[in-house]
C-alpha positions in Angstrom: -107.8 -2.4 124.9 -111.4 -2.4 124.0 -112.8 -2.4 120.6 -116.3 -1.6 120.1 -119.0 -2.0 117.7 -117.9 -5.0 115.6 -120.3 -6.3 113.3 -119.8 -10.2 112.8 -122.5 -11.9 110.7 -124.7 -9.3 111.6 -124.3 -9.4 115.4 -122.7 -6.3 117.6 -119.9 -6.9 120.0 -117.5 -4.9 122.0 -114.3 -6.9 122.4 -111.4 -6.3 125.2 -108.4 -7.9 126.4 -106.5 -6.5 129.7 -103.7 -8.0 131.6 -104.3 -7.5 135.3 -100.8 -7.7 136.8 -97.4 -7.7 134.9 -96.2 -11.3 133.9 -99.8 -12.9 133.8 -101.6 -13.6 130.5 -103.9 -11.3 129.2 -107.7 -11.8 129.7 -110.0 -11.4 126.8 -114.1 -11.0 126.9 -116.5 -10.1 124.6 -120.1 -8.5 125.0 -123.1 -8.9 122.6 -124.7 -5.4 122.1 -128.5 -5.7 121.3 -129.2 -3.5 118.1 -131.3 -0.4 118.4 -133.4 0.0 115.5 -132.4 3.7 115.1 -129.4 6.1 114.0 -127.5 7.7 116.6 -124.7 10.2 116.7 -122.1 10.6 119.3 -122.6 7.5 120.5 -118.4 6.4 120.1 -117.8 9.4 122.3 -120.2 8.7 125.1 -119.1 5.3 125.4 -115.7 6.3 125.8 -116.8 8.7 128.8 -118.9 6.1 129.9 -115.9 3.5 129.7 -113.6 6.0 131.5 -116.1 6.6 134.4 -116.9 3.0 135.0 -113.1 1.9 134.7 -112.2 4.6 137.5 -114.6 3.1 139.7 -113.5 -0.7 138.7 -109.8 0.0 138.1 -109.1 -3.7 138.5 -112.1 -4.9 136.2 -112.0 -3.6 132.7 -114.7 -6.2 131.6 -117.2 -5.2 134.5 -116.7 -1.5 133.5 -117.1 -2.4 129.8 -120.5 -4.3 130.5 -121.7 -1.5 132.7 -120.7 1.2 130.0 -122.5 -0.9 127.5 -125.7 -1.1 129.8 -125.5 2.6 130.6 -125.3 3.4 126.7 -128.3 0.9 126.1 -130.3 2.5 128.7 -129.5 6.2 127.5 -130.4 5.4 123.8 -133.5 3.5 124.6 -134.9 6.4 126.8 -134.4 9.0 123.5 -137.3 9.5 122.0 
């Protein structure tokens, strides 16, 4: 489970939880997302696509896939004119 764009006290987070194997306790993680002072549309769809792509590459490591998806999105948004 991944929840993006959680705003807590002015800070933006992605939070997630996953269970690597049946019977194991779920692992939780959070990623602080730096805010970019601009308005963008379609970032949710792009984030979903990036997360899908990275999770396909890192099948057993959702936290790494999410971190790479967030960093990929940040780079793309910073390159926007």
